[in-house]
Structures are given as C-alpha cells and as structure tokens.
C-alpha positions in Angstrom: 0.0 0.2 0.0 1.3 3.6 -0.9 1.9 6.0 1.9 2.3 8.9 -0.2 0.5 12.2 0.7 -1.5 12.1 -2.6 -2.9 8.5 -1.6 -3.6 9.6 1.8 -5.6 12.6 0.8 -7.8 10.4 -1.7 -8.2 7.7 0.9 -9.4 10.6 3.2 -12.2 12.0 0.5 -13.5 8.6 -0.1 -13.9 7.7 3.7 -15.7 11.5 4.3 -18.3 10.5 1.4 -18.9 6.9 2.6 -19.7 8.4 6.1 -22.3 10.8 4.6 -23.8 7.9 2.9 -24.6 6.2 6.1 -23.4 2.3 6.3 -20.9 1.0 3.8 -18.5 -1.8 3.8 -15.1 -0.9 5.0 -12.6 -0.2 2.0 -15.5 -0.3 -0.7 -14.3 0.7 -3.9 -17.5 2.0 -5.2 -17.5 5.7 -5.0 -20.3 7.7 -3.2 -22.9 8.7 -5.6 -23.5 12.5 -5.8 -25.2 14.9 -8.3 -23.4 17.4 -10.4 -22.6 20.8 -8.8 -24.8 23.5 -9.6 -23.6 26.6 -11.6 -21.5 28.9 -9.5 -21.2 26.2 -6.7 -18.0 25.1 -5.4 -17.7 21.3 -4.7 -17.7 21.9 -1.0 -21.3 23.3 -1.7 -22.7 20.6 -3.7 -25.9 18.9 -1.8 -25.6 15.5 -0.1 -27.5 12.8 -1.0 -31.1 12.9 0.1 -30.4 9.5 2.3 -31.2 9.2 6.4 -28.0 8.5 8.0 -28.3 5.0 9.8 -28.0 6.7 13.2 -31.5 8.2 12.2 -33.0 5.1 11.1 -32.4 2.9 13.9 -31.7 4.6 17.4 -28.7 2.8 19.3 -29.2 0.0 22.0 -29.8 1.4 25.5 -27.3 -1.0 27.1 -24.2 -2.0 25.4 -23.7 -5.5 25.0 -21.6 -7.8 27.4 -18.0 -8.8 26.7 -19.1 -12.0 25.5 -21.6 -11.2 23.2 -22.2 -13.2 20.1 -22.5 -11.2 16.7 -26.1 -11.7 15.0 -27.5 -10.7 11.8 -28.2 -7.1 11.4 -25.8 -5.7 14.3 -23.8 -2.8 13.3 -20.1 -3.0 13.7 -17.7 -0.2 13.7 -14.1 -1.4 12.1 -11.0 0.4 12.3 -7.8 -0.7 10.9 -5.0 2.1 12.5 -3.4 4.1 9.7 -5.8 2.6 7.1 -8.7 4.8 6.7 -10.1 3.2 3.4 -10.4 0.0 5.6 -12.0 1.4 8.3 -15.8 2.3 8.8 -19.2 1.0 9.8 -20.8 -2.2 8.3 -23.9 -4.1 8.8 -24.0 -8.0 9.4 -26.2 -9.4 6.6 -28.8 -12.0 7.2 -26.3 -15.0 6.3 -24.3 -13.8 9.1 -21.2 -12.0 6.9 -20.4 -8.6 5.8 -18.1 -7.4 2.9 -14.5 -6.3 3.6 -12.2 -5.2 1.3 -9.5 -7.9 0.2 -11.0 -10.3 2.4 -14.6 -10.9 0.3 -17.0 -12.0 2.8 -16.1 -12.2 6.5 -18.1 -14.3 9.1 -19.6 -12.7 12.3 -22.4 -14.6 13.1 -22.1 -16.4 16.7 -18.6 -14.7 17.0 -17.5 -12.5 19.7 -15.8 -9.0 18.8 -12.4 -10.5 19.7 -12.7 -13.2 17.3 -13.5 -10.7 14.3 -10.8 -8.8 15.2 -8.5 -11.6 15.0 -10.1 -12.8 11.8 -9.8 -9.5 10.1 -6.0 -9.3 11.3 -5.0 -12.6 10.1 -6.7 -12.1 6.9 -5.0 -8.4 6.3 -1.9 -9.7 7.3 -1.7 -12.3 4.5 0.2 -10.0 1.9 -2.2 -6.8 2.3 -0.9 -4.8 5.4 2.0 -5.1 7.4 1.3 -5.9 11.0 -2.2 -4.4 11.1 -4.1 -3.2 14.3 -7.6 -3.8 14.2 -10.4 -2.9 16.7 -14.1 -4.0 16.0 -16.7 -2.6 18.1 -20.8 -2.8 18.1 -22.3 0.6 16.8 -25.5 -0.8 16.8 -26.9 -3.9 18.9 -29.7 -5.5 16.7 -29.3 -9.2 17.4 -30.0 -11.4 20.9 -30.4 -14.7 20.9 -33.5 -16.1 22.7 -34.6 -19.7 23.8 -38.4 -20.1 24.0 -39.4 -23.6 25.6 -42.7 -25.0 27.0 -46.1 -24.5 26.0 -45.5 -22.3 22.6 -46.4 -23.6 19.1 -42.9 -23.3 17.9 -40.4 -23.7 20.8 -36.8 -22.7 19.2 -33.9 -20.4 19.4 -34.7 -17.4 18.2 -32.5 -14.3 16.8 -34.1 -11.0 17.7 -33.8 -7.3 17.6 -32.0 -5.9 21.0 -35.1 -3.6 21.7 -37.4 -6.8 21.5 -40.4 -7.5 24.1 -41.6 -10.4 25.6 -44.7 -10.1 23.5 -42.2 -9.9 20.4 -40.7 -13.1 21.5 -43.9 -14.9 22.0 -45.2 -13.8 18.8 -42.1 -15.0 16.9 -42.6 -18.3 18.4 -46.3 -18.6 17.3 -48.0 -17.6 20.7 -48.9 -20.0 23.5 -50.7 -23.2 23.4 -54.3 -23.9 25.0 -52.5 -26.1 27.4 -50.2 -23.3 28.6 -50.4 -22.2 32.5 -50.9 -18.9 33.9 -47.3 -18.1 34.2 -44.3 -17.2 31.9 -40.7 -17.6 33.7 -37.7 -15.8 32.3 -34.2 -16.9 33.2 -31.2 -14.5 32.2 -27.9 -15.6 31.2 -25.5 -15.9 34.2 -22.9 -12.9 34.2 -19.6 -13.9 32.9 -20.5 -17.3 31.4 -20.6 -18.2 27.7 -24.3 -18.4 26.4 -24.2 -22.2 25.1 -27.8 -23.0 25.6 -30.9 -22.5 27.3 -30.9 -22.4 31.2 -32.3 -25.1 33.1 -36.2 -24.5 33.9 -37.4 -27.2 36.0 -37.2 -24.6 39.4 -39.6 -22.1 38.8 -38.5 -20.8 42.2 -35.1 -19.7 40.7 -36.5 -17.9 37.5 -35.3 -13.9 37.3 -38.8 -12.8 36.4 -42.3 -14.3 36.6 -45.0 -12.8 34.5 -48.7 -13.4 34.6 -49.8 -14.6 31.0 -53.1 -12.6 31.6 -51.2 -9.3 31.9 -49.0 -10.2 29.0 -52.3 -10.7 26.7 -54.1 -7.9 28.2 -51.3 -5.4 27.4 -50.1 -4.6 31.3 -47.2 -6.1 30.8 -46.4 -5.1 27.2 -43.0 -3.5 27.8 -41.1 -6.3 29.5 -37.4 -6.3 27.9 -35.8 -9.2 27.2 -31.9 -9.8 27.2 -29.2 -11.6 25.2 -29.1 -15.1 26.4 -32.6 -15.1 27.9 -34.7 -18.4 28.4 -38.2 -17.9 28.3 -40.1 -20.9 29.7 -44.0 -21.4 29.5 -44.9 -24.7 31.8 -48.1 -26.8 31.1 -51.1 -26.1 33.2 -51.6 -27.9 36.3 -54.9 -29.2 36.6 -57.7 -29.2 39.3 -61.1 -30.9 39.1 -64.4 -30.2 39.7 -67.5 -32.8 39.9 -70.7 -33.3 41.4 -73.6 -31.0 40.9 -72.0 -28.3 38.7 -73.1 -27.5 35.1 -69.8 -28.5 33.3 -67.9 -30.8 35.2 -64.2 -31.6 34.3 -60.4 -30.4 34.4 -59.4 -26.8 34.2 -56.4 -25.0 34.6 -54.8 -24.4 37.7 -53.7 -21.0 39.3 -52.4 -20.5 42.6 -54.5 -17.8 43.6 -57.5 -20.2 42.7 -60.2 -20.7 45.4 -63.4 -22.9 45.8 -65.6 -20.5 44.3 -63.0 -19.7 41.4 -63.0 -23.5 40.3 -66.8 -23.8 40.7 -67.5 -20.6 38.3 -65.2 -22.4 35.8 -67.3 -25.2 35.9 -70.5 -23.2 35.3 -71.8 -22.5 38.7 -74.0 -24.9 41.0 -76.7 -26.6 39.8 -80.6 -26.3 40.7 -80.1 -29.4 43.1 -76.3 -28.5 44.1 -75.5 -26.8 47.6 -73.3 -23.8 48.2 -72.1 -25.1 51.4 -71.8 -28.8 51.2 -68.6 -28.9 49.6 -65.3 -30.9 50.0 -61.8 -31.1 48.4 -60.5 -34.3 47.5 -56.3 -33.8 47.9 -53.6 -36.0 48.0 -51.9 -35.5 51.0 -48.5 -37.7 52.2 -49.2 -40.2 49.6 -52.7 -40.7 50.7 -56.0 -39.3 48.9 -58.4 -37.6 51.5 -61.5 -35.8 51.6 -61.5 -32.8 53.9 -64.6 -30.2 54.0 -64.0 -26.9 52.5 -65.5 -23.3 52.3 -65.8 -21.1 48.9 -62.8 -19.3 49.9 -60.1 -22.1 50.8 -57.4 -21.9 48.4 -56.6 -24.9 46.1 -53.5 -26.7 45.2 -52.6 -28.5 41.6 -54.5 -31.8 41.4 -57.3 -30.9 43.6 -60.8 -32.1 43.0 -63.6 -30.1 44.3 -67.1 -31.8 44.9 -70.2 -30.1 45.1 -72.7 -32.2 46.8 -76.5 -31.9 46.7 -78.4 -29.9 48.8 -80.6 -31.8 51.8 -83.9 -32.0 51.4 
C-alpha cells in the first residue's frame, strides 16, 4: 500500500463520502453517488444525497452488549484498521451472518465475539495486504440477540431478535402460547461472566429471574417487558384441578395458585339447582394418601385438587 501524501488525501476523501452515505462496507471501492454541482457552486457546496443516515434510521441500543456477546444478523459493527482509513468504517452484518470487507471478500461474524472477528480480520490483512495490521471492532448498533423459548408455545426454538425486543415480540415469533399453557411465564437471564451455550434450566421455577402472569401479557399490562441476550423464556404446562358433582360443566380446568374453591366452581359453570353452596369438599393427595376434607368457597386450591359439590339436603 502506498503511503504517499496524494494517496492519503484521496483515501480520506473516499472515507468522508462513505460516512455521509450512512453504512458502507469498509474499504468499498464503489464511489459515493453525488449529483453534479450547480452553476456557481463550489464542490464543497454540492448538496449531499437525500439519504437518511443510519443513526437516524435506528436508535442505538440502550445498554452496551456484554464482553462475551455473540454477533448476529443486522448488528452494525464499527471497524477500525489503524492507519488505514479506507479499510475503516461501519458495516451491517447481513442475514447470512457475514459482511463484505475489502481484500477479504465476505467475513463471517455470526455467533462470533468481537475479539474473534478482530483476529480474523487481522490475520486476513496480514496475509499480504497490510504489514502488522492493528484492528479494532466494536458494536455500533446492537440489533441481534439470541433468545430461547421453551414449553407451551407453538414453535419452541432459539430465536435471533432485535436488541430492543419485548416479551410480546418473542412470544409472537414463537407462534404464541398453546391452549394447554399455564398462567405464568418464567424468564431466566444468562448468568454474568458465562458463555451463552444453550437454554437455562427450567425445572425449578423458584429460581426464575422474572415471573409474569400470562393474562397481564395478553391484556397489555406487561407489554413493555424487555428481554436480554441469552434469556430463556419458559411457559410450563398448566396444572389441573377438577370439579365434580352438582355443577353445570364438570371436568378439569387449568390451575392458578390464586384459585379458590369458588373460582373453580365458577369455571365449571356454577352450581346446579340441586347443588349446595355450602356442602363442599376437596379430595387432595396428602403424604401419598387421598383424603377428603370439608371446604369453604374461600379456601385456596392446590394442583390436582378435586372439588366436589354435593346435593342440597332435602
């Protein structure tokens, strides 16, 4: 590479034009498109192209990514090759997980850390293009995050979503919840300082970082719940209680931990004309044995309980 003053001036001009265009591949040989100067104008007065800068199109993420963040599609990288302005600039990672870079063709970025991308660019440039290249790669705009959605959704999977996604966005991407879903959504954050290699364990709901009522999500009360890179979102299957006896629609119903005997009877259509509002009992498994206990409408239920509405006394 020549280091003459004329080459440096030309390179600086190209870099200035590229920055006016928003995002461009670092070192791209395509010149910036500008219209001809009007009569009486100097080149410095030539109007800039009518193109919205990237920073105006998409606001930066509110928080910086962690050091072990894995790059994903649509992330914008700020690449600096020190002393080489034509190789420096901003570039967006394409949907195939790569981005164009002068001399190196397509450079893989998906699922790599910033340090790994820096190393790959450095090695590529050192192979006959730049002597002892010094490379820095930073996240300019944080658009991609990996989220795991498990349990009672129509399409449980790992999803790559924009960095400002909410819980509703994630559930929509996963096809929404199934009819057998419980009343709660549990979110486990990736642990600080650990690499994100898969979903978090979901068997113990008491360790979840967030627990959100599904009704609040569906009604819009919890519509602004933000997710983080590496989150595991788990919607467990609903536990069941049963209502039998003198009710209009006996059967099994999804359990909620705030559910009372009255709530269960209401789900079963209410008491029939022959049923009693006071002769109520609960069959419950206690220490491995099924026992029947008298109940009041205000008593709270447990998973697997069977509410029995008896007939009125004559």
